[in-house]
GUDREN-606638 format. One line per field, with one value per atom (N, C-alpha, C, O, CB): residue in three letters; residue number from 1; chain; x, y, z; atom name. Coordinates in steps of 0.02 Angstrom, whole numbers. Glycine has a CB too. Example, Ala and Ser with C-alpha at 12.3 -4.5 7.8 and 13.67 -1.06 7.14 Angstrom:
GUDREN-606638
aa: ala / ala / ala / ala / ala / ser / ser / ser / ser / ser $
i: 1 / 1 / 1 / 1 / 1 / 2 / 2 / 2 / 2 / 2 $
ch: A / A / A / A / A / A / A / A / A / A $
c1: 660 / 615 / 660 / 712 / 565 / 642 / 684 / 645 / 670 / 704 $
c2: -284 / -225 / -165 / -166 / -224 / -112 / -53 / 2 / 57 / -30 $
c3: 390 / 390 / 390 / 423 / 452 / 354 / 357 / 394 / 402 / 286 $
at: N / CA / C / O / CB / N / CA / C / O / CB $
end
This chain:
GUDREN-606638
aa: unk / unk / unk / unk / unk / unk / unk / unk / unk / unk / unk / unk / unk / unk / unk / unk / unk / unk / unk / unk / unk / unk / unk / unk / unk / unk / unk / unk / unk / unk / unk / unk / unk / unk / unk / unk / unk / unk / unk / unk / unk / unk / unk / unk / unk / unk / unk / unk / unk / unk / unk / unk / unk / unk / unk / unk / unk / unk / unk / unk / unk / unk / unk / unk / unk / unk / unk / unk / unk / unk / unk / unk / unk / unk / unk / unk / unk / unk / unk / unk / unk / unk / unk / unk / unk / unk / unk / unk / unk / unk / unk / unk / unk / unk / unk / unk / unk / unk / unk / unk / unk / unk / unk / unk / unk / unk / unk / unk / unk / unk / unk / unk / unk / unk / unk / unk / unk / unk / unk / unk / unk / unk / unk / unk / unk / unk / unk / unk / unk / unk / unk / unk / unk / unk / unk / unk / unk / unk / unk / unk / unk / unk / unk / unk / unk / unk / unk / unk / unk / unk / unk / unk / unk / unk / unk / unk / unk / unk / unk / unk / unk / unk / unk / unk / unk / unk / unk / unk / unk / unk / unk / unk / unk / unk / unk / unk / unk / unk / unk / unk / unk / unk / unk / unk / unk / unk / unk / unk / unk / unk / unk / unk / unk / unk / unk / unk / unk / unk / unk / unk / unk / unk / unk / unk / unk / unk / unk / unk / unk / unk / unk / unk / unk / unk / unk / unk / unk / unk / unk / unk / unk / unk / unk / unk / unk / unk / unk / unk / unk / unk / unk / unk / unk / unk / unk / unk / unk / unk / unk / unk / unk / unk / unk / unk / unk / unk / unk / unk / unk / unk / unk / unk / unk / unk / unk / unk / unk / unk / unk / unk / unk / unk / unk / unk / unk / unk / unk / unk / unk / unk / unk / unk / unk / unk / unk / unk / unk / unk / unk / unk / unk / unk / unk / unk / unk / unk / unk / unk / unk / unk / unk / unk / unk / unk / unk / unk / unk / unk / unk / unk / unk / unk / unk / unk / unk / unk / unk / unk / unk / unk / unk / unk / unk / unk / unk / unk / unk / unk / unk / unk / unk / unk / unk / unk / unk / unk / unk / unk / unk / unk / unk / unk / unk / unk / unk / unk / unk / unk / unk / unk / unk / unk / unk / unk / unk / unk / unk / unk / unk / unk / unk / unk / unk / unk / unk / unk / unk / unk / unk / unk / unk / unk / unk / unk / unk / unk / unk / unk / unk / unk / unk / unk / unk / unk / unk $
i: 1 / 1 / 1 / 1 / 1 / 2 / 2 / 2 / 2 / 2 / 3 / 3 / 3 / 3 / 3 / 4 / 4 / 4 / 4 / 4 / 5 / 5 / 5 / 5 / 5 / 6 / 6 / 6 / 6 / 6 / 7 / 7 / 7 / 7 / 7 / 8 / 8 / 8 / 8 / 8 / 9 / 9 / 9 / 9 / 9 / 10 / 10 / 10 / 10 / 10 / 11 / 11 / 11 / 11 / 11 / 12 / 12 / 12 / 12 / 12 / 13 / 13 / 13 / 13 / 13 / 14 / 14 / 14 / 14 / 14 / 15 / 15 / 15 / 15 / 15 / 16 / 16 / 16 / 16 / 16 / 17 / 17 / 17 / 17 / 17 / 18 / 18 / 18 / 18 / 18 / 19 / 19 / 19 / 19 / 19 / 20 / 20 / 20 / 20 / 20 / 21 / 21 / 21 / 21 / 21 / 22 / 22 / 22 / 22 / 22 / 23 / 23 / 23 / 23 / 23 / 24 / 24 / 24 / 24 / 24 / 25 / 25 / 25 / 25 / 25 / 26 / 26 / 26 / 26 / 26 / 27 / 27 / 27 / 27 / 27 / 28 / 28 / 28 / 28 / 28 / 29 / 29 / 29 / 29 / 29 / 30 / 30 / 30 / 30 / 30 / 31 / 31 / 31 / 31 / 31 / 32 / 32 / 32 / 32 / 32 / 33 / 33 / 33 / 33 / 33 / 34 / 34 / 34 / 34 / 34 / 35 / 35 / 35 / 35 / 35 / 36 / 36 / 36 / 36 / 36 / 37 / 37 / 37 / 37 / 37 / 38 / 38 / 38 / 38 / 38 / 39 / 39 / 39 / 39 / 39 / 40 / 40 / 40 / 40 / 40 / 41 / 41 / 41 / 41 / 41 / 42 / 42 / 42 / 42 / 42 / 43 / 43 / 43 / 43 / 43 / 44 / 44 / 44 / 44 / 44 / 45 / 45 / 45 / 45 / 45 / 46 / 46 / 46 / 46 / 46 / 47 / 47 / 47 / 47 / 47 / 48 / 48 / 48 / 48 / 48 / 49 / 49 / 49 / 49 / 49 / 50 / 50 / 50 / 50 / 50 / 51 / 51 / 51 / 51 / 51 / 52 / 52 / 52 / 52 / 52 / 53 / 53 / 53 / 53 / 53 / 54 / 54 / 54 / 54 / 54 / 55 / 55 / 55 / 55 / 55 / 56 / 56 / 56 / 56 / 56 / 57 / 57 / 57 / 57 / 57 / 58 / 58 / 58 / 58 / 58 / 59 / 59 / 59 / 59 / 59 / 60 / 60 / 60 / 60 / 60 / 61 / 61 / 61 / 61 / 61 / 62 / 62 / 62 / 62 / 62 / 63 / 63 / 63 / 63 / 63 / 64 / 64 / 64 / 64 / 64 / 65 / 65 / 65 / 65 / 65 / 66 / 66 / 66 / 66 / 66 / 67 / 67 / 67 / 67 / 67 / 68 / 68 / 68 / 68 / 68 / 69 / 69 / 69 / 69 / 69 / 70 / 70 / 70 / 70 / 70 / 71 / 71 / 71 / 71 / 71 / 72 / 72 / 72 / 72 / 72 / 73 / 73 / 73 / 73 / 73 / 74 / 74 / 74 / 74 / 74 / 75 / 75 / 75 / 75 / 75 $
ch: A / A / A / A / A / A / A / A / A / A / A / A / A / A / A / A / A / A / A / A / A / A / A / A / A / A / A / A / A / A / A / A / A / A / A / A / A / A / A / A / A / A / A / A / A / A / A / A / A / A / A / A / A / A / A / A / A / A / A / A / A / A / A / A / A / A / A / A / A / A / A / A / A / A / A / A / A / A / A / A / A / A / A / A / A / A / A / A / A / A / A / A / A / A / A / A / A / A / A / A / A / A / A / A / A / A / A / A / A / A / A / A / A / A / A / A / A / A / A / A / A / A / A / A / A / A / A / A / A / A / A / A / A / A / A / A / A / A / A / A / A / A / A / A / A / A / A / A / A / A / A / A / A / A / A / A / A / A / A / A / A / A / A / A / A / A / A / A / A / A / A / A / A / A / A / A / A / A / A / A / A / A / A / A / A / A / A / A / A / A / A / A / A / A / A / A / A / A / A / A / A / A / A / A / A / A / A / A / A / A / A / A / A / A / A / A / A / A / A / A / A / A / A / A / A / A / A / A / A / A / A / A / A / A / A / A / A / A / A / A / A / A / A / A / A / A / A / A / A / A / A / A / A / A / A / A / A / A / A / A / A / A / A / A / A / A / A / A / A / A / A / A / A / A / A / A / A / A / A / A / A / A / A / A / A / A / A / A / A / A / A / A / A / A / A / A / A / A / A / A / A / A / A / A / A / A / A / A / A / A / A / A / A / A / A / A / A / A / A / A / A / A / A / A / A / A / A / A / A / A / A / A / A / A / A / A / A / A / A / A / A / A / A / A / A / A / A / A / A / A / A / A / A / A / A / A / A / A / A / A / A / A / A / A / A / A / A / A / A / A / A / A / A / A / A $
c1: 5175 / 5193 / 5183 / 5128 / 5153 / 5236 / 5231 / 5216 / 5191 / 5294 / 5230 / 5218 / 5185 / 5198 / 5284 / 5142 / 5108 / 5114 / 5125 / 5033 / 5106 / 5105 / 5056 / 5041 / 5176 / 5031 / 4989 / 5028 / 5055 / 4920 / 5030 / 5063 / 5011 / 4971 / 5124 / 5011 / 4966 / 5010 / 5059 / 4920 / 4991 / 5028 / 4979 / 4921 / 5072 / 5005 / 4965 / 4983 / 5035 / 4978 / 4939 / 4953 / 4946 / 4983 / 4907 / 4899 / 4887 / 4872 / 4853 / 4828 / 4879 / 4862 / 4791 / 4742 / 4871 / 4785 / 4719 / 4689 / 4632 / 4672 / 4726 / 4702 / 4749 / 4808 / 4697 / 4723 / 4764 / 4741 / 4682 / 4759 / 4790 / 4776 / 4820 / 4874 / 4789 / 4796 / 4836 / 4864 / 4838 / 4793 / 4916 / 4944 / 4955 / 4977 / 5011 / 4940 / 4957 / 5025 / 5036 / 4903 / 5069 / 5137 / 5147 / 5122 / 5189 / 5183 / 5199 / 5274 / 5311 / 5169 / 5296 / 5368 / 5396 / 5363 / 5381 / 5457 / 5493 / 5563 / 5590 / 5494 / 5593 / 5661 / 5711 / 5704 / 5672 / 5760 / 5813 / 5878 / 5884 / 5821 / 5927 / 5991 / 6030 / 6071 / 6033 / 6017 / 6054 / 6020 / 6047 / 6065 / 5960 / 5923 / 5883 / 5850 / 5970 / 5886 / 5847 / 5774 / 5758 / 5874 / 5730 / 5659 / 5640 / 5651 / 5618 / 5613 / 5592 / 5518 / 5492 / 5635 / 5486 / 5415 / 5403 / 5438 / 5373 / 5353 / 5335 / 5259 / 5223 / 5359 / 5234 / 5161 / 5129 / 5156 / 5144 / 5072 / 5035 / 4962 / 4928 / 5040 / 4938 / 4871 / 4877 / 4904 / 4819 / 4852 / 4851 / 4779 / 4739 / 4893 / 4763 / 4696 / 4682 / 4724 / 4687 / 4623 / 4602 / 4559 / 4543 / 4565 / 4538 / 4494 / 4533 / 4574 / 4440 / 4522 / 4554 / 4514 / 4453 / 4559 / 4549 / 4518 / 4537 / 4590 / 4540 / 4494 / 4504 / 4552 / 4574 / 4438 / 4569 / 4617 / 4660 / 4643 / 4579 / 4717 / 4761 / 4726 / 4733 / 4825 / 4688 / 4653 / 4602 / 4596 / 4619 / 4565 / 4515 / 4549 / 4524 / 4475 / 4606 / 4642 / 4671 / 4670 / 4699 / 4696 / 4724 / 4670 / 4681 / 4757 / 4611 / 4555 / 4535 / 4522 / 4495 / 4532 / 4517 / 4570 / 4554 / 4511 / 4633 / 4687 / 4681 / 4693 / 4754 / 4663 / 4653 / 4596 / 4599 / 4639 / 4543 / 4487 / 4509 / 4487 / 4427 / 4553 / 4579 / 4621 / 4619 / 4620 / 4659 / 4698 / 4650 / 4661 / 4743 / 4598 / 4549 / 4517 / 4508 / 4494 / 4500 / 4471 / 4521 / 4502 / 4448 / 4584 / 4636 / 4644 / 4653 / 4703 / 4641 / 4649 / 4593 / 4602 / 4651 / 4534 / 4478 / 4482 / 4466 / 4411 / 4505 / 4503 / 4568 / 4567 / 4441 / 4623 / 4687 / 4684 / 4649 / 4740 / 4721 / 4728 / 4774 / 4822 / 4756 / 4759 / 4801 / 4869 / 4873 / 4768 / 4921 / 4989 / 5028 / 5008 / 5023 / 5085 / 5127 / 5151 / 5159 / 5188 / 5161 / 5184 / 5256 / 5274 / 5177 / 5297 / 5367 / 5374 / 5343 / 5411 / 5415 / 5426 / 5463 / 5505 / 5465 / 5446 / 5479 / 5550 / 5562 / 5439 / 5595 / 5665 / 5683 / 5660 / 5713 / 5723 / 5747 / 5818 / 5860 / 5744 / 5830 / 5897 / 5942 / 6000 / 5893 $
c2: 3484 / 3534 / 3504 / 3483 / 3599 / 3502 / 3469 / 3517 / 3496 / 3431 / 3581 / 3629 / 3692 / 3712 / 3647 / 3722 / 3783 / 3834 / 3816 / 3770 / 3897 / 3951 / 4005 / 4010 / 3982 / 4044 / 4102 / 4164 / 4169 / 4098 / 4212 / 4276 / 4331 / 4330 / 4288 / 4379 / 4437 / 4499 / 4508 / 4443 / 4541 / 4603 / 4661 / 4653 / 4598 / 4720 / 4781 / 4813 / 4845 / 4831 / 4804 / 4828 / 4904 / 4936 / 4794 / 4932 / 5004 / 5017 / 4970 / 5029 / 5078 / 5091 / 5069 / 5092 / 5166 / 5023 / 4998 / 4945 / 4925 / 5054 / 4920 / 4866 / 4807 / 4811 / 4891 / 4752 / 4692 / 4636 / 4626 / 4669 / 4600 / 4543 / 4485 / 4494 / 4563 / 4424 / 4365 / 4336 / 4348 / 4312 / 4298 / 4257 / 4187 / 4179 / 4287 / 4137 / 4068 / 4054 / 4067 / 4016 / 4027 / 4011 / 3936 / 3902 / 4046 / 3911 / 3840 / 3830 / 3872 / 3809 / 3776 / 3762 / 3744 / 3712 / 3706 / 3766 / 3751 / 3728 / 3743 / 3813 / 3692 / 3667 / 3719 / 3747 / 3601 / 3733 / 3779 / 3741 / 3684 / 3834 / 3772 / 3738 / 3722 / 3677 / 3780 / 3759 / 3748 / 3700 / 3682 / 3814 / 3678 / 3632 / 3667 / 3634 / 3584 / 3734 / 3771 / 3772 / 3773 / 3843 / 3771 / 3774 / 3846 / 3892 / 3750 / 3855 / 3920 / 3917 / 3862 / 3944 / 3974 / 3976 / 4024 / 4075 / 3997 / 4008 / 4049 / 4058 / 4009 / 4017 / 4119 / 4129 / 4093 / 4095 / 4203 / 4061 / 4031 / 4052 / 4039 / 3956 / 4084 / 4114 / 4181 / 4185 / 4067 / 4234 / 4300 / 4324 / 4317 / 4350 / 4353 / 4378 / 4441 / 4485 / 4394 / 4444 / 4503 / 4550 / 4605 / 4481 / 4529 / 4568 / 4604 / 4573 / 4523 / 4669 / 4706 / 4696 / 4704 / 4782 / 4677 / 4668 / 4726 / 4757 / 4599 / 4742 / 4801 / 4789 / 4837 / 4824 / 4726 / 4712 / 4652 / 4612 / 4699 / 4647 / 4590 / 4525 / 4475 / 4597 / 4526 / 4465 / 4442 / 4383 / 4477 / 4489 / 4472 / 4439 / 4390 / 4534 / 4468 / 4439 / 4371 / 4325 / 4487 / 4363 / 4299 / 4245 / 4189 / 4305 / 4262 / 4214 / 4195 / 4136 / 4243 / 4244 / 4229 / 4183 / 4138 / 4294 / 4194 / 4150 / 4080 / 4031 / 4179 / 4073 / 4007 / 3970 / 3910 / 4012 / 4007 / 3976 / 3956 / 3904 / 4025 / 3996 / 3978 / 3915 / 3874 / 4036 / 3906 / 3844 / 3784 / 3733 / 3847 / 3790 / 3736 / 3721 / 3662 / 3754 / 3773 / 3763 / 3729 / 3685 / 3830 / 3750 / 3720 / 3646 / 3606 / 3756 / 3627 / 3556 / 3513 / 3454 / 3548 / 3543 / 3507 / 3509 / 3461 / 3537 / 3566 / 3578 / 3614 / 3675 / 3620 / 3579 / 3610 / 3655 / 3640 / 3558 / 3710 / 3756 / 3723 / 3690 / 3826 / 3731 / 3703 / 3738 / 3799 / 3710 / 3699 / 3725 / 3694 / 3642 / 3711 / 3724 / 3694 / 3624 / 3611 / 3739 / 3580 / 3513 / 3510 / 3467 / 3469 / 3557 / 3557 / 3592 / 3644 / 3591 / 3565 / 3598 / 3664 / 3670 / 3552 / 3713 / 3778 / 3772 / 3735 / 3832 / 3808 / 3810 / 3882 / 3928 / 3781 / 3891 / 3958 / 3965 / 3922 / 3970 / 4018 / 4030 / 4065 / 4078 / 4071 $
c3: 1805 / 1853 / 1922 / 1940 / 1844 / 1960 / 2025 / 2082 / 2135 / 2040 / 2073 / 2127 / 2098 / 2042 / 2163 / 2139 / 2120 / 2176 / 2234 / 2102 / 2158 / 2208 / 2184 / 2125 / 2218 / 2231 / 2216 / 2235 / 2290 / 2253 / 2190 / 2203 / 2196 / 2149 / 2155 / 2241 / 2237 / 2229 / 2265 / 2301 / 2181 / 2170 / 2163 / 2146 / 2107 / 2178 / 2172 / 2105 / 2099 / 2232 / 2055 / 1988 / 1982 / 1946 / 1938 / 2017 / 2023 / 2096 / 2132 / 1975 / 2120 / 2190 / 2207 / 2176 / 2206 / 2255 / 2276 / 2232 / 2243 / 2279 / 2181 / 2137 / 2142 / 2124 / 2063 / 2166 / 2178 / 2132 / 2120 / 2252 / 2105 / 2060 / 2081 / 2108 / 1985 / 2067 / 2082 / 2018 / 1963 / 2119 / 2025 / 1972 / 1999 / 2056 / 1943 / 1959 / 1978 / 1947 / 1888 / 1953 / 1988 / 1966 / 1967 / 2012 / 2011 / 1917 / 1914 / 1916 / 1890 / 1851 / 1945 / 1950 / 1882 / 1841 / 2001 / 1870 / 1808 / 1825 / 1878 / 1761 / 1778 / 1787 / 1763 / 1708 / 1750 / 1803 / 1784 / 1776 / 1798 / 1836 / 1743 / 1730 / 1794 / 1795 / 1685 / 1848 / 1910 / 1957 / 2009 / 1945 / 1939 / 1982 / 2037 / 2077 / 2013 / 2039 / 2088 / 2068 / 2008 / 2095 / 2117 / 2103 / 2085 / 2124 / 2165 / 2026 / 2003 / 1983 / 1971 / 1942 / 1981 / 1963 / 1906 / 1899 / 2024 / 1865 / 1808 / 1808 / 1820 / 1740 / 1797 / 1796 / 1736 / 1681 / 1794 / 1748 / 1692 / 1690 / 1641 / 1696 / 1743 / 1743 / 1779 / 1834 / 1779 / 1747 / 1777 / 1783 / 1736 / 1737 / 1839 / 1853 / 1811 / 1806 / 1928 / 1782 / 1743 / 1784 / 1762 / 1681 / 1844 / 1886 / 1940 / 1975 / 1917 / 1948 / 2002 / 2066 / 2067 / 1984 / 2120 / 2185 / 2230 / 2222 / 2217 / 2278 / 2320 / 2379 / 2411 / 2347 / 2393 / 2448 / 2430 / 2386 / 2514 / 2465 / 2455 / 2472 / 2437 / 2497 / 2527 / 2549 / 2498 / 2484 / 2617 / 2470 / 2419 / 2358 / 2331 / 2397 / 2336 / 2280 / 2297 / 2256 / 2258 / 2359 / 2380 / 2381 / 2359 / 2449 / 2407 / 2408 / 2338 / 2324 / 2447 / 2292 / 2222 / 2193 / 2153 / 2180 / 2211 / 2187 / 2214 / 2178 / 2207 / 2278 / 2307 / 2273 / 2261 / 2383 / 2256 / 2219 / 2149 / 2123 / 2215 / 2118 / 2052 / 2055 / 2009 / 2023 / 2109 / 2118 / 2122 / 2089 / 2181 / 2162 / 2168 / 2101 / 2083 / 2220 / 2063 / 1997 / 1950 / 1911 / 1967 / 1954 / 1912 / 1926 / 1880 / 1923 / 1990 / 2008 / 1979 / 1966 / 2084 / 1968 / 1938 / 1862 / 1829 / 1962 / 1835 / 1763 / 1743 / 1739 / 1743 / 1731 / 1715 / 1653 / 1604 / 1706 / 1656 / 1600 / 1549 / 1567 / 1622 / 1485 / 1432 / 1433 / 1433 / 1362 / 1435 / 1436 / 1378 / 1351 / 1504 / 1360 / 1308 / 1330 / 1390 / 1293 / 1281 / 1296 / 1322 / 1361 / 1235 / 1298 / 1319 / 1386 / 1397 / 1265 / 1431 / 1495 / 1485 / 1442 / 1544 / 1526 / 1521 / 1549 / 1597 / 1560 / 1519 / 1541 / 1558 / 1524 / 1488 / 1609 / 1626 / 1600 / 1613 / 1703 / 1564 / 1536 / 1586 / 1571 / 1473 $
at: N / CA / C / O / CB / N / CA / C / O / CB / N / CA / C / O / CB / N / CA / C / O / CB / N / CA / C / O / CB / N / CA / C / O / CB / N / CA / C / O / CB / N / CA / C / O / CB / N / CA / C / O / CB / N / CA / C / O / CB / N / CA / C / O / CB / N / CA / C / O / CB / N / CA / C / O / CB / N / CA / C / O / CB / N / CA / C / O / CB / N / CA / C / O / CB / N / CA / C / O / CB / N / CA / C / O / CB / N / CA / C / O / CB / N / CA / C / O / CB / N / CA / C / O / CB / N / CA / C / O / CB / N / CA / C / O / CB / N / CA / C / O / CB / N / CA / C / O / CB / N / CA / C / O / CB / N / CA / C / O / CB / N / CA / C / O / CB / N / CA / C / O / CB / N / CA / C / O / CB / N / CA / C / O / CB / N / CA / C / O / CB / N / CA / C / O / CB / N / CA / C / O / CB / N / CA / C / O / CB / N / CA / C / O / CB / N / CA / C / O / CB / N / CA / C / O / CB / N / CA / C / O / CB / N / CA / C / O / CB / N / CA / C / O / CB / N / CA / C / O / CB / N / CA / C / O / CB / N / CA / C / O / CB / N / CA / C / O / CB / N / CA / C / O / CB / N / CA / C / O / CB / N / CA / C / O / CB / N / CA / C / O / CB / N / CA / C / O / CB / N / CA / C / O / CB / N / CA / C / O / CB / N / CA / C / O / CB / N / CA / C / O / CB / N / CA / C / O / CB / N / CA / C / O / CB / N / CA / C / O / CB / N / CA / C / O / CB / N / CA / C / O / CB / N / CA / C / O / CB / N / CA / C / O / CB / N / CA / C / O / CB / N / CA / C / O / CB / N / CA / C / O / CB / N / CA / C / O / CB / N / CA / C / O / CB / N / CA / C / O / CB / N / CA / C / O / CB / N / CA / C / O / CB / N / CA / C / O / CB / N / CA / C / O / CB / N / CA / C / O / CB / N / CA / C / O / CB / N / CA / C / O / CB / N / CA / C / O / CB $
end
């Protein structure tokens, strides 16, 4: 995975969670992202969830999450 992104979403009113997204190859050559880690903890603000996501990226860089061997494809 050459590129990563952090996404924060409001799953319930006032509950924010992050997802780590990884780049995947699509048939058109456009850069697309797919979630590979989702936060299980509800945070009280967008900023709190974003900071938790940034910490998860740092943790991932030290200790990568096991992923499938085959690259993901977008249909």
